[in-house]
All heavy atoms as a GROMACS GRO file, in nm:
protein
  592
    1MET      N    1  -0.289   1.269   0.667
    1MET     CA    2  -0.390   1.248   0.567
    1MET      C    3  -0.481   1.134   0.612
    1MET      O    4  -0.435   1.026   0.643
    1MET     CB    5  -0.322   1.211   0.434
    1MET     CG    6  -0.416   1.162   0.327
    1MET     SD    7  -0.325   1.118   0.178
    1MET     CE    8  -0.458   1.086   0.070
    2SER      N    9  -0.609   1.156   0.618
    2SER     CA   10  -0.703   1.049   0.648
    2SER      C   11  -0.762   0.997   0.517
    2SER      O   12  -0.773   1.070   0.419
    2SER     CB   13  -0.812   1.098   0.742
    2SER     OG   14  -0.889   1.198   0.678
    3VAL      N   15  -0.799   0.871   0.517
    3VAL     CA   16  -0.852   0.806   0.397
    3VAL      C   17  -0.989   0.749   0.430
    3VAL      O   18  -1.004   0.672   0.524
    3VAL     CB   19  -0.758   0.694   0.348
    3VAL    CG1   20  -0.818   0.622   0.230
    3VAL    CG2   21  -0.622   0.750   0.315
    4ASP      N   22  -1.090   0.788   0.353
    4ASP     CA   23  -1.224   0.733   0.369
    4ASP      C   24  -1.227   0.598   0.297
    4ASP      O   25  -1.242   0.591   0.175
    4ASP     CB   26  -1.329   0.827   0.308
    4ASP     CG   27  -1.471   0.775   0.324
    4ASP    OD1   28  -1.491   0.661   0.370
    4ASP    OD2   29  -1.564   0.849   0.284
    5ALA      N   30  -1.212   0.491   0.372
    5ALA     CA   31  -1.202   0.358   0.314
    5ALA      C   32  -1.335   0.304   0.262
    5ALA      O   33  -1.339   0.194   0.209
    5ALA     CB   34  -1.144   0.261   0.418
    6THR      N   35  -1.443   0.382   0.276
    6THR     CA   36  -1.570   0.340   0.218
    6THR      C   37  -1.582   0.383   0.072
    6THR      O   38  -1.680   0.350   0.006
    6THR     CB   39  -1.689   0.397   0.296
    6THR    OG1   40  -1.692   0.539   0.282
    6THR    CG2   41  -1.682   0.359   0.444
    7GLN      N   42  -1.482   0.457   0.021
    7GLN     CA   43  -1.485   0.506  -0.115
    7GLN      C   44  -1.373   0.440  -0.197
    7GLN      O   45  -1.278   0.385  -0.143
    7GLN     CB   46  -1.464   0.659  -0.117
    7GLN     CG   47  -1.567   0.735  -0.038
    7GLN     CD   48  -1.708   0.715  -0.092
    7GLN    OE1   49  -1.731   0.727  -0.211
    7GLN    NE2   50  -1.802   0.683  -0.003
    8TRP      N   51  -1.385   0.446  -0.331
    8TRP     CA   52  -1.282   0.393  -0.420
    8TRP      C   53  -1.161   0.483  -0.416
    8TRP      O   54  -1.173   0.605  -0.413
    8TRP     CB   55  -1.336   0.385  -0.564
    8TRP     CG   56  -1.429   0.272  -0.587
    8TRP    CD1   57  -1.565   0.281  -0.590
    8TRP    CD2   58  -1.396   0.136  -0.611
    8TRP    NE1   59  -1.620   0.157  -0.614
    8TRP    CE2   60  -1.518   0.066  -0.626
    8TRP    CE3   61  -1.278   0.064  -0.619
    8TRP    CZ2   62  -1.522  -0.070  -0.652
    8TRP    CZ3   63  -1.282  -0.071  -0.646
    8TRP    CH2   64  -1.403  -0.137  -0.661
    9HIS      N   65  -1.044   0.422  -0.419
    9HIS     CA   66  -0.918   0.498  -0.423
    9HIS      C   67  -0.818   0.428  -0.513
    9HIS      O   68  -0.824   0.306  -0.532
    9HIS     CB   69  -0.857   0.510  -0.283
    9HIS     CG   70  -0.940   0.588  -0.188
    9HIS    ND1   71  -0.946   0.725  -0.190
    9HIS    CD2   72  -1.024   0.548  -0.089
    9HIS    CE1   73  -1.029   0.766  -0.096
    9HIS    NE2   74  -1.077   0.660  -0.033
   10ALA      N   75  -0.726   0.504  -0.565
   10ALA     CA   76  -0.613   0.450  -0.640
   10ALA      C   77  -0.492   0.449  -0.547
   10ALA      O   78  -0.451   0.553  -0.496
   10ALA     CB   79  -0.584   0.536  -0.764
   11TRP      N   80  -0.438   0.331  -0.522
   11TRP     CA   81  -0.323   0.314  -0.433
   11TRP      C   82  -0.200   0.282  -0.518
   11TRP      O   83  -0.209   0.212  -0.619
   11TRP     CB   84  -0.346   0.198  -0.336
   11TRP     CG   85  -0.454   0.222  -0.236
   11TRP    CD1   86  -0.590   0.217  -0.258
   11TRP    CD2   87  -0.437   0.260  -0.100
   11TRP    NE1   88  -0.656   0.248  -0.142
   11TRP    CE2   89  -0.564   0.274  -0.043
   11TRP    CE3   90  -0.325   0.282  -0.020
   11TRP    CZ2   91  -0.584   0.310   0.089
   11TRP    CZ3   92  -0.345   0.318   0.112
   11TRP    CH2   93  -0.473   0.330   0.165
   12ALA      N   94  -0.085   0.330  -0.476
   12ALA     CA   95   0.040   0.299  -0.544
   12ALA      C   96   0.152   0.287  -0.442
   12ALA      O   97   0.148   0.351  -0.337
   12ALA     CB   98   0.075   0.411  -0.644
   13VAL      N   99   0.246   0.200  -0.471
   13VAL     CA  100   0.364   0.182  -0.386
   13VAL      C  101   0.488   0.198  -0.472
   13VAL      O  102   0.497   0.136  -0.578
   13VAL     CB  103   0.367   0.043  -0.318
   13VAL    CG1  104   0.491   0.024  -0.237
   13VAL    CG2  105   0.243   0.022  -0.234
   14GLU      N  106   0.579   0.282  -0.430
   14GLU     CA  107   0.710   0.294  -0.494
   14GLU      C  108   0.812   0.234  -0.397
   14GLU      O  109   0.826   0.278  -0.283
   14GLU     CB  110   0.745   0.440  -0.520
   14GLU     CG  111   0.663   0.503  -0.628
   14GLU     CD  112   0.702   0.648  -0.652
   14GLU    OE1  113   0.793   0.702  -0.584
   14GLU    OE2  114   0.639   0.709  -0.741
   15TRP      N  115   0.883   0.133  -0.447
   15TRP     CA  116   0.980   0.063  -0.362
   15TRP      C  117   1.114   0.064  -0.436
   15TRP      O  118   1.127   0.002  -0.542
   15TRP     CB  119   0.932  -0.078  -0.337
   15TRP     CG  120   1.022  -0.166  -0.258
   15TRP    CD1  121   1.138  -0.132  -0.193
   15TRP    CD2  122   1.003  -0.305  -0.235
   15TRP    NE1  123   1.193  -0.241  -0.131
   15TRP    CE2  124   1.112  -0.349  -0.155
   15TRP    CE3  125   0.909  -0.397  -0.272
   15TRP    CZ2  126   1.125  -0.482  -0.116
   15TRP    CZ3  127   0.921  -0.528  -0.232
   15TRP    CH2  128   1.027  -0.569  -0.154
   16THR      N  129   1.209   0.136  -0.382
   16THR     CA  130   1.344   0.140  -0.437
   16THR      C  131   1.439   0.091  -0.329
   16THR      O  132   1.398   0.071  -0.214
   16THR     CB  133   1.383   0.284  -0.479
   16THR    OG1  134   1.400   0.363  -0.361
   16THR    CG2  135   1.277   0.346  -0.570
   17PRO      N  136   1.566   0.071  -0.361
   17PRO     CA  137   1.660   0.028  -0.257
   17PRO      C  138   1.676   0.129  -0.144
   17PRO      O  139   1.720   0.094  -0.035
   17PRO     CB  140   1.792   0.011  -0.334
   17PRO     CG  141   1.750  -0.020  -0.474
   17PRO     CD  142   1.625   0.063  -0.496
   18GLN      N  143   1.638   0.256  -0.168
   18GLN     CA  144   1.657   0.360  -0.066
   18GLN      C  145   1.527   0.402   0.003
   18GLN      O  146   1.532   0.467   0.108
   18GLN     CB  147   1.717   0.486  -0.128
   18GLN     CG  148   1.855   0.468  -0.188
   18GLN     CD  149   1.852   0.406  -0.327
   18GLN    OE1  150   1.754   0.420  -0.398
   18GLN    NE2  151   1.957   0.337  -0.363
   19ARG      N  152   1.411   0.368  -0.052
   19ARG     CA  153   1.285   0.427  -0.001
   19ARG      C  154   1.166   0.342  -0.039
   19ARG      O  155   1.161   0.286  -0.146
   19ARG     CB  156   1.272   0.565  -0.063
   19ARG     CG  157   1.141   0.635  -0.048
   19ARG     CD  158   1.150   0.771  -0.120
   19ARG     NE  159   1.023   0.837  -0.122
   19ARG     CZ  160   0.946   0.849  -0.229
   19ARG    NH1  161   0.982   0.799  -0.345
   19ARG    NH2  162   0.831   0.911  -0.222
   20ILE      N  163   1.069   0.337   0.050
   20ILE     CA  164   0.938   0.282   0.020
   20ILE      C  165   0.835   0.390   0.051
   20ILE      O  166   0.836   0.447   0.160
   20ILE     CB  167   0.906   0.154   0.100
   20ILE    CG1  168   1.006   0.044   0.066
   20ILE    CG2  169   0.762   0.108   0.073
   20ILE    CD1  170   0.989  -0.081   0.150
   21ALA      N  171   0.750   0.421  -0.048
   21ALA     CA  172   0.649   0.524  -0.031
   21ALA      C  173   0.513   0.470  -0.078
   21ALA      O  174   0.508   0.395  -0.176
   21ALA     CB  175   0.684   0.651  -0.107
   22VAL      N  176   0.407   0.509  -0.010
   22VAL     CA  177   0.271   0.468  -0.046
   22VAL      C  178   0.193   0.595  -0.081
   22VAL      O  179   0.201   0.696  -0.011
   22VAL     CB  180   0.202   0.393   0.070
   22VAL    CG1  181   0.060   0.356   0.033
   22VAL    CG2  182   0.283   0.271   0.109
   23PHE      N  183   0.117   0.586  -0.190
   23PHE     CA  184   0.038   0.700  -0.238
   23PHE      C  185  -0.110   0.659  -0.245
   23PHE      O  186  -0.142   0.546  -0.279
   23PHE     CB  187   0.083   0.740  -0.379
   23PHE     CG  188   0.226   0.788  -0.383
   23PHE    CD1  189   0.329   0.697  -0.390
   23PHE    CD2  190   0.254   0.922  -0.378
   23PHE    CE1  191   0.461   0.740  -0.393
   23PHE    CE2  192   0.387   0.966  -0.382
   23PHE     CZ  193   0.489   0.874  -0.389
   24VAL      N  194  -0.198   0.753  -0.212
   24VAL     CA  195  -0.342   0.732  -0.226
   24VAL      C  196  -0.394   0.846  -0.314
   24VAL      O  197  -0.374   0.963  -0.282
   24VAL     CB  198  -0.414   0.735  -0.089
   24VAL    CG1  199  -0.562   0.712  -0.105
   24VAL    CG2  200  -0.355   0.630   0.005
   25ASP      N  201  -0.454   0.807  -0.424
   25ASP     CA  202  -0.507   0.905  -0.520
   25ASP      C  203  -0.401   1.007  -0.560
   25ASP      O  204  -0.427   1.127  -0.573
   25ASP     CB  205  -0.631   0.975  -0.463
   25ASP     CG  206  -0.743   0.876  -0.432
   25ASP    OD1  207  -0.755   0.776  -0.506
   25ASP    OD2  208  -0.817   0.899  -0.337
   26GLY      N  209  -0.277   0.962  -0.576
   26GLY     CA  210  -0.168   1.048  -0.622
   26GLY      C  211  -0.102   1.130  -0.516
   26GLY      O  212  -0.007   1.204  -0.543
   27VAL      N  213  -0.146   1.120  -0.390
   27VAL     CA  214  -0.088   1.198  -0.279
   27VAL      C  215  -0.010   1.102  -0.188
   27VAL      O  216  -0.064   0.999  -0.148
   27VAL     CB  217  -0.198   1.271  -0.199
   27VAL    CG1  218  -0.138   1.346  -0.080
   27VAL    CG2  219  -0.277   1.363  -0.289
   28GLN      N  220   0.114   1.140  -0.155
   28GLN     CA  221   0.191   1.052  -0.068
   28GLN      C  222   0.125   1.041   0.068
   28GLN      O  223   0.092   1.141   0.132
   28GLN     CB  224   0.334   1.105  -0.052
   28GLN     CG  225   0.419   1.008   0.026
   28GLN     CD  226   0.567   1.046   0.025
   28GLN    OE1  227   0.622   1.079  -0.080
   28GLN    NE2  228   0.630   1.040   0.140
   29TRP      N  229   0.105   0.917   0.113
   29TRP     CA  230   0.036   0.888   0.239
   29TRP      C  231   0.135   0.843   0.346
   29TRP      O  232   0.117   0.866   0.465
   29TRP     CB  233  -0.068   0.782   0.212
   29TRP     CG  234  -0.150   0.737   0.327
   29TRP    CD1  235  -0.229   0.815   0.406
   29TRP    CD2  236  -0.163   0.604   0.376
   29TRP    NE1  237  -0.291   0.738   0.502
   29TRP    CE2  238  -0.252   0.606   0.484
   29TRP    CE3  239  -0.110   0.482   0.338
   29TRP    CZ2  240  -0.287   0.492   0.555
   29TRP    CZ3  241  -0.146   0.368   0.407
   29TRP    CH2  242  -0.234   0.375   0.514
   30TRP      N  243   0.242   0.774   0.303
   30TRP     CA  244   0.339   0.719   0.399
   30TRP      C  245   0.471   0.699   0.328
   30TRP      O  246   0.477   0.680   0.206
   30TRP     CB  247   0.286   0.583   0.450
   30TRP     CG  248   0.375   0.515   0.546
   30TRP    CD1  249   0.382   0.537   0.682
   30TRP    CD2  250   0.471   0.413   0.518
   30TRP    NE1  251   0.476   0.454   0.738
   30TRP    CE2  252   0.533   0.376   0.638
   30TRP    CE3  253   0.511   0.348   0.402
   30TRP    CZ2  254   0.630   0.279   0.648
   30TRP    CZ3  255   0.610   0.252   0.409
   30TRP    CH2  256   0.668   0.218   0.532
   31GLU      N  257   0.581   0.703   0.408
   31GLU     CA  258   0.714   0.683   0.350
   31GLU      C  259   0.810   0.637   0.459
   31GLU      O  260   0.797   0.676   0.576
   31GLU     CB  261   0.765   0.815   0.291
   31GLU     CG  262   0.910   0.809   0.247
   31GLU     CD  263   0.962   0.943   0.203
   31GLU    OE1  264   0.947   1.041   0.280
   31GLU    OE2  265   1.015   0.951   0.094
   32THR      N  266   0.908   0.555   0.420
   32THR     CA  267   1.019   0.524   0.508
   32THR      C  268   1.146   0.514   0.426
   32THR      O  269   1.142   0.468   0.311
   32THR     CB  270   0.998   0.395   0.589
   32THR    OG1  271   1.106   0.382   0.683
   32THR    CG2  272   0.992   0.271   0.502
   33THR      N  273   1.255   0.559   0.484
   33THR     CA  274   1.387   0.541   0.426
   33THR      C  275   1.473   0.455   0.519
   33THR      O  276   1.591   0.437   0.492
   33THR     CB  277   1.454   0.676   0.400
   33THR    OG1  278   1.459   0.750   0.524
   33THR    CG2  279   1.380   0.757   0.295
   34ASP      N  280   1.412   0.406   0.626
   34ASP     CA  281   1.481   0.322   0.723
   34ASP      C  282   1.489   0.180   0.666
   34ASP      O  283   1.392   0.103   0.676
   34ASP     CB  284   1.409   0.325   0.857
   34ASP     CG  285   1.481   0.246   0.965
   34ASP    OD1  286   1.578   0.173   0.933
   34ASP    OD2  287   1.438   0.255   1.080
   35THR      N  288   1.600   0.145   0.608
   35THR     CA  289   1.612   0.015   0.542
   35THR      C  290   1.601  -0.103   0.639
   35THR      O  291   1.577  -0.214   0.596
   35THR     CB  292   1.745   0.006   0.463
   35THR    OG1  293   1.855   0.028   0.552
   35THR    CG2  294   1.747   0.105   0.349
   36ALA      N  295   1.612  -0.077   0.768
   36ALA     CA  296   1.591  -0.184   0.866
   36ALA      C  297   1.447  -0.232   0.864
   36ALA      O  298   1.418  -0.343   0.909
   36ALA     CB  299   1.629  -0.134   1.006
   37HIS      N  300   1.355  -0.147   0.813
   37HIS     CA  301   1.214  -0.186   0.805
   37HIS      C  302   1.176  -0.242   0.669
   37HIS      O  303   1.060  -0.276   0.647
   37HIS     CB  304   1.126  -0.066   0.838
   37HIS     CG  305   1.138  -0.022   0.979
   37HIS    ND1  306   1.148   0.111   1.015
   37HIS    CD2  307   1.144  -0.092   1.095
   37HIS    CE1  308   1.160   0.119   1.146
   37HIS    NE2  309   1.158  -0.002   1.196
   38PHE      N  310   1.270  -0.249   0.576
   38PHE     CA  311   1.243  -0.302   0.443
   38PHE      C  312   1.229  -0.453   0.447
   38PHE      O  313   1.291  -0.518   0.532
   38PHE     CB  314   1.354  -0.265   0.346
   38PHE     CG  315   1.355  -0.123   0.300
   38PHE    CD1  316   1.292  -0.022   0.371
   38PHE    CD2  317   1.420  -0.087   0.186
   38PHE    CE1  318   1.294   0.110   0.329
   38PHE    CE2  319   1.421   0.044   0.140
   38PHE     CZ  320   1.358   0.142   0.213
   39PRO      N  321   1.154  -0.511   0.356
   39PRO     CA  322   1.151  -0.658   0.346
   39PRO      C  323   1.292  -0.712   0.321
   39PRO      O  324   1.375  -0.643   0.260
   39PRO     CB  325   1.061  -0.683   0.225
   39PRO     CG  326   0.974  -0.561   0.218
   39PRO     CD  327   1.062  -0.447   0.260
   40PRO      N  328   1.320  -0.833   0.367
   40PRO     CA  329   1.456  -0.885   0.360
   40PRO      C  330   1.498  -0.933   0.221
   40PRO      O  331   1.616  -0.966   0.200
   40PRO     CB  332   1.454  -1.004   0.458
   40PRO     CG  333   1.312  -1.047   0.457
   40PRO     CD  334   1.230  -0.922   0.440
   41GLY      N  335   1.406  -0.936   0.126
   41GLY     CA  336   1.441  -0.984  -0.006
   41GLY      C  337   1.331  -0.953  -0.106
   41GLY      O  338   1.238  -0.878  -0.074
   42PRO      N  339   1.340  -1.009  -0.225
   42PRO     CA  340   1.239  -0.983  -0.328
   42PRO      C  341   1.100  -1.020  -0.279
   42PRO      O  342   1.083  -1.116  -0.202
   42PRO     CB  343   1.283  -1.073  -0.443
   42PRO     CG  344   1.429  -1.095  -0.421
   42PRO     CD  345   1.447  -1.097  -0.272
   43MET      N  346   1.002  -0.945  -0.325
   43MET     CA  347   0.863  -0.968  -0.286
   43MET      C  348   0.779  -0.985  -0.410
   43MET      O  349   0.828  -0.969  -0.522
   43MET     CB  350   0.812  -0.848  -0.204
   43MET     CG  351   0.893  -0.816  -0.080
   43MET     SD  352   0.864  -0.930   0.053
   43MET     CE  353   0.704  -0.878   0.106
   44HIS      N  354   0.652  -1.014  -0.392
   44HIS     CA  355   0.558  -1.023  -0.503
   44HIS      C  356   0.431  -0.946  -0.464
   44HIS      O  357   0.407  -0.917  -0.349
   44HIS     CB  358   0.525  -1.169  -0.538
   44HIS     CG  359   0.456  -1.240  -0.426
   44HIS    ND1  360   0.526  -1.305  -0.326
   44HIS    CD2  361   0.326  -1.258  -0.397
   44HIS    CE1  362   0.439  -1.358  -0.241
   44HIS    NE2  363   0.317  -1.332  -0.282
   45LEU      N  364   0.350  -0.915  -0.564
   45LEU     CA  365   0.226  -0.841  -0.542
   45LEU      C  366   0.128  -0.927  -0.462
   45LEU      O  367   0.104  -1.041  -0.494
   45LEU     CB  368   0.164  -0.802  -0.676
   45LEU     CG  369   0.032  -0.728  -0.671
   45LEU    CD1  370   0.049  -0.593  -0.603
   45LEU    CD2  371  -0.023  -0.710  -0.810
   46ALA      N  372   0.074  -0.868  -0.355
   46ALA     CA  373  -0.027  -0.934  -0.273
   46ALA      C  374  -0.126  -0.828  -0.225
   46ALA      O  375  -0.085  -0.720  -0.186
   46ALA     CB  376   0.036  -1.004  -0.153
   47MET      N  377  -0.254  -0.860  -0.232
   47MET     CA  378  -0.356  -0.768  -0.183
   47MET      C  379  -0.434  -0.839  -0.074
   47MET      O  380  -0.477  -0.952  -0.092
   47MET     CB  381  -0.449  -0.728  -0.298
   47MET     CG  382  -0.381  -0.637  -0.396
   47MET     SD  383  -0.487  -0.598  -0.532
   47MET     CE  384  -0.417  -0.705  -0.655
   48GLN      N  385  -0.449  -0.771   0.040
   48GLN     CA  386  -0.520  -0.831   0.152
   48GLN      C  387  -0.583  -0.723   0.236
   48GLN      O  388  -0.544  -0.608   0.230
   48GLN     CB  389  -0.424  -0.915   0.236
   48GLN     CG  390  -0.311  -0.834   0.298
   48GLN     CD  391  -0.200  -0.922   0.350
   48GLN    OE1  392  -0.154  -1.013   0.284
   48GLN    NE2  393  -0.158  -0.893   0.474
   49LEU      N  394  -0.679  -0.760   0.313
   49LEU     CA  395  -0.750  -0.669   0.401
   49LEU      C  396  -0.700  -0.692   0.544
   49LEU      O  397  -0.712  -0.802   0.597
   49LEU     CB  398  -0.900  -0.694   0.392
   49LEU     CG  399  -0.990  -0.603   0.473
   49LEU    CD1  400  -0.974  -0.458   0.429
   49LEU    CD2  401  -1.136  -0.646   0.459
   50ASP      N  402  -0.640  -0.592   0.603
   50ASP     CA  403  -0.585  -0.602   0.738
   50ASP      C  404  -0.664  -0.515   0.832
   50ASP      O  405  -0.723  -0.414   0.794
   50ASP     CB  406  -0.439  -0.557   0.741
   50ASP     CG  407  -0.346  -0.656   0.672
   50ASP    OD1  408  -0.371  -0.777   0.680
   50ASP    OD2  409  -0.248  -0.612   0.612
   51ASP      N  410  -0.664  -0.551   0.959
   51ASP     CA  411  -0.726  -0.472   1.066
   51ASP      C  412  -0.615  -0.413   1.150
   51ASP      O  413  -0.543  -0.484   1.217
   51ASP     CB  414  -0.818  -0.560   1.150
   51ASP     CG  415  -0.875  -0.485   1.269
   51ASP    OD1  416  -0.867  -0.361   1.272
   51ASP    OD2  417  -0.927  -0.550   1.360
   52PHE      N  418  -0.600  -0.280   1.144
   52PHE     CA  419  -0.497  -0.214   1.223
   52PHE      C  420  -0.557  -0.146   1.343
   52PHE      O  421  -0.521  -0.035   1.381
   52PHE     CB  422  -0.424  -0.113   1.136
   52PHE     CG  423  -0.342  -0.177   1.026
   52PHE    CD1  424  -0.385  -0.174   0.896
   52PHE    CD2  425  -0.226  -0.243   1.057
   52PHE    CE1  426  -0.312  -0.234   0.796
   52PHE    CE2  427  -0.152  -0.304   0.957
   52PHE     CZ  428  -0.194  -0.299   0.826
   53GLY      N  429  -0.656  -0.211   1.407
   53GLY     CA  430  -0.714  -0.159   1.530
   53GLY      C  431  -0.841  -0.078   1.511
   53GLY      O  432  -0.888  -0.017   1.605
   54GLY      N  433  -0.898  -0.083   1.391
   54GLY     CA  434  -1.022  -0.009   1.367
   54GLY      C  435  -1.143  -0.088   1.415
   54GLY      O  436  -1.132  -0.199   1.465
   55ASP      N  437  -1.259  -0.029   1.401
   55ASP     CA  438  -1.385  -0.095   1.438
   55ASP      C  439  -1.429  -0.186   1.325
   55ASP      O  440  -1.470  -0.139   1.220
   55ASP     CB  441  -1.492   0.011   1.467
   55ASP     CG  442  -1.625  -0.051   1.507
   55ASP    OD1  443  -1.633  -0.175   1.522
   55ASP    OD2  444  -1.721   0.026   1.525
   56THR      N  445  -1.419  -0.315   1.346
   56THR     CA  446  -1.457  -0.412   1.242
   56THR      C  447  -1.587  -0.485   1.277
   56THR      O  448  -1.616  -0.590   1.220
   56THR     CB  449  -1.345  -0.514   1.219
   56THR    OG1  450  -1.318  -0.582   1.343
   56THR    CG2  451  -1.218  -0.449   1.169
   57THR      N  452  -1.665  -0.430   1.369
   57THR     CA  453  -1.788  -0.499   1.408
   57THR      C  454  -1.885  -0.512   1.292
   57THR      O  455  -1.968  -0.603   1.292
   57THR     CB  456  -1.856  -0.423   1.525
   57THR    OG1  457  -1.880  -0.289   1.487
   57THR    CG2  458  -1.768  -0.426   1.649
   58GLY      N  459  -1.879  -0.422   1.195
   58GLY     CA  460  -1.968  -0.431   1.078
   58GLY      C  461  -1.912  -0.516   0.967
   58GLY      O  462  -1.972  -0.527   0.860
   59GLY      N  463  -1.798  -0.579   0.990
   59GLY     CA  464  -1.734  -0.660   0.885
   59GLY      C  465  -1.641  -0.574   0.801
   59GLY      O  466  -1.616  -0.459   0.829
   60GLY      N  467  -1.592  -0.633   0.696
   60GLY     CA  468  -1.502  -0.561   0.608
   60GLY      C  469  -1.500  -0.625   0.472
   60GLY      O  470  -1.531  -0.742   0.456
   61GLN      N  471  -1.469  -0.546   0.371
   61GLN     CA  472  -1.460  -0.593   0.233
   61GLN      C  473  -1.342  -0.527   0.166
   61GLN      O  474  -1.312  -0.410   0.192
   61GLN     CB  475  -1.583  -0.555   0.153
   61GLN     CG  476  -1.698  -0.647   0.161
   61GLN     CD  477  -1.808  -0.604   0.066
   61GLN    OE1  478  -1.838  -0.486   0.056
   61GLN    NE2  479  -1.863  -0.697  -0.006
   62LEU      N  480  -1.279  -0.601   0.077
   62LEU     CA  481  -1.178  -0.544  -0.010
   62LEU      C  482  -1.222  -0.574  -0.153
   62LEU      O  483  -1.238  -0.690  -0.190
   62LEU     CB  484  -1.040  -0.608   0.016
   62LEU     CG  485  -0.928  -0.572  -0.081
   62LEU    CD1  486  -0.893  -0.425  -0.068
   62LEU    CD2  487  -0.808  -0.659  -0.056
   63MET      N  488  -1.246  -0.468  -0.230
   63MET     CA  489  -1.285  -0.484  -0.370
   63MET      C  490  -1.177  -0.424  -0.457
   63MET      O  491  -1.135  -0.310  -0.433
   63MET     CB  492  -1.420  -0.416  -0.396
   63MET     CG  493  -1.534  -0.484  -0.321
   63MET     SD  494  -1.694  -0.413  -0.361
   63MET     CE  495  -1.690  -0.267  -0.258
   64VAL      N  496  -1.130  -0.500  -0.554
   64VAL     CA  497  -1.023  -0.454  -0.643
   64VAL      C  498  -1.079  -0.448  -0.783
   64VAL      O  499  -1.130  -0.546  -0.835
   64VAL     CB  500  -0.903  -0.551  -0.636
   64VAL    CG1  501  -0.794  -0.508  -0.734
   64VAL    CG2  502  -0.849  -0.560  -0.494
   65ASP      N  503  -1.067  -0.330  -0.845
   65ASP     CA  504  -1.113  -0.312  -0.982
   65ASP      C  505  -1.006  -0.356  -1.080
   65ASP      O  506  -1.035  -0.419  -1.180
   65ASP     CB  507  -1.152  -0.166  -1.004
   65ASP     CG  508  -1.208  -0.140  -1.142
   65ASP    OD1  509  -1.294  -0.220  -1.185
   65ASP    OD2  510  -1.169  -0.042  -1.204
   66TRP      N  511  -0.881  -0.320  -1.054
   66TRP     CA  512  -0.769  -0.361  -1.138
   66TRP      C  513  -0.640  -0.348  -1.060
   66TRP      O  514  -0.633  -0.277  -0.961
   66TRP     CB  515  -0.761  -0.281  -1.269
   66TRP     CG  516  -0.748  -0.132  -1.251
   66TRP    CD1  517  -0.850  -0.042  -1.243
   66TRP    CD2  518  -0.626  -0.058  -1.235
   66TRP    NE1  519  -0.799   0.083  -1.224
   66TRP    CE2  520  -0.662   0.078  -1.221
   66TRP    CE3  521  -0.493  -0.091  -1.234
   66TRP    CZ2  522  -0.568   0.179  -1.203
   66TRP    CZ3  523  -0.400   0.010  -1.217
   66TRP    CH2  524  -0.438   0.143  -1.203
   67ALA      N  525  -0.538  -0.419  -1.105
   67ALA     CA  526  -0.406  -0.411  -1.043
   67ALA      C  527  -0.301  -0.422  -1.153
   67ALA      O  528  -0.322  -0.490  -1.254
   67ALA     CB  529  -0.388  -0.524  -0.942
   68ARG      N  530  -0.191  -0.355  -1.131
   68ARG     CA  531  -0.081  -0.360  -1.227
   68ARG      C  532   0.048  -0.348  -1.150
   68ARG      O  533   0.058  -0.274  -1.052
   68ARG     CB  534  -0.093  -0.244  -1.325
   68ARG     CG  535   0.011  -0.248  -1.434
   68ARG     CD  536  -0.016  -0.142  -1.539
   68ARG     NE  537  -0.138  -0.177  -1.609
   68ARG     CZ  538  -0.220  -0.086  -1.664
   68ARG    NH1  539  -0.192   0.041  -1.655
   68ARG    NH2  540  -0.329  -0.124  -1.726
   69GLU      N  541   0.148  -0.424  -1.192
   69GLU     CA  542   0.278  -0.422  -1.127
   69GLU      C  543   0.384  -0.390  -1.232
   69GLU      O  544   0.383  -0.446  -1.341
   69GLU     CB  545   0.306  -0.558  -1.063
   69GLU     CG  546   0.438  -0.569  -0.995
   69GLU     CD  547   0.456  -0.706  -0.928
   69GLU    OE1  548   0.377  -0.796  -0.949
   69GLU    OE2  549   0.555  -0.719  -0.856
   70TYR      N  550   0.476  -0.300  -1.197
   70TYR     CA  551   0.584  -0.262  -1.286
   70TYR      C  552   0.715  -0.290  -1.217
   70TYR      O  553   0.729  -0.268  -1.097
   70TYR     CB  554   0.581  -0.112  -1.317
   70TYR     CG  555   0.459  -0.065  -1.388
   70TYR    CD1  556   0.352  -0.012  -1.316
   70TYR    CD2  557   0.448  -0.072  -1.526
   70TYR    CE1  558   0.239   0.037  -1.380
   70TYR    CE2  559   0.335  -0.027  -1.591
   70TYR     CZ  560   0.230   0.027  -1.517
   70TYR     OH  561   0.118   0.072  -1.580
   71ARG      N  562   0.810  -0.335  -1.292
   71ARG     CA  563   0.947  -0.348  -1.241
   71ARG      C  564   1.033  -0.253  -1.320
   71ARG      O  565   1.036  -0.258  -1.443
   71ARG     CB  566   0.999  -0.489  -1.257
   71ARG     CG  567   1.139  -0.502  -1.208
   71ARG     CD  568   1.192  -0.641  -1.222
   71ARG     NE  569   1.328  -0.641  -1.176
   71ARG     CZ  570   1.407  -0.746  -1.184
   71ARG    NH1  571   1.361  -0.859  -1.233
   71ARG    NH2  572   1.530  -0.738  -1.142
   72LEU      N  573   1.100  -0.164  -1.248
   72LEU     CA  574   1.188  -0.068  -1.314
   72LEU      C  575   1.328  -0.124  -1.317
   72LEU      O  576   1.383  -0.160  -1.214
   72LEU     CB  577   1.186   0.066  -1.238
   72LEU     CG  578   1.049   0.134  -1.230
   72LEU    CD1  579   1.059   0.261  -1.150
   72LEU    CD2  580   0.995   0.163  -1.369
   73ASN      N  581   1.382  -0.137  -1.434
   73ASN     CA  582   1.520  -0.184  -1.448
   73ASN      C  583   1.613  -0.066  -1.442
   73ASN      O  584   1.588   0.035  -1.505
   73ASN     CB  585   1.537  -0.259  -1.579
   73ASN     CG  586   1.456  -0.385  -1.584
   73ASN    OD1  587   1.445  -0.456  -1.485
   73ASN    ND2  588   1.395  -0.415  -1.697
   74GLY      N  589   1.714  -0.074  -1.365
   74GLY     CA  590   1.802   0.042  -1.356
   74GLY      C  591   1.931   0.005  -1.310
   74GLY      O  592   2.032   0.014  -1.294
   0.00000   0.00000   0.00000
């Protein structure tokens, strides 16, 4: 799945003890069940703009309209 980062999107992350999955506009974009790649402990919400090898000669922007974090008790 490719994502046009010049457009608005709804991103979501589901993080359980067994799986981390990322969704874009309701469609799963990425997933891992390899717990060796999980963070070593509790985390907090953070939003940042990263460069994963793309062309950044024109600069970059991250605009956030809203954010919400849920903790599921179980």
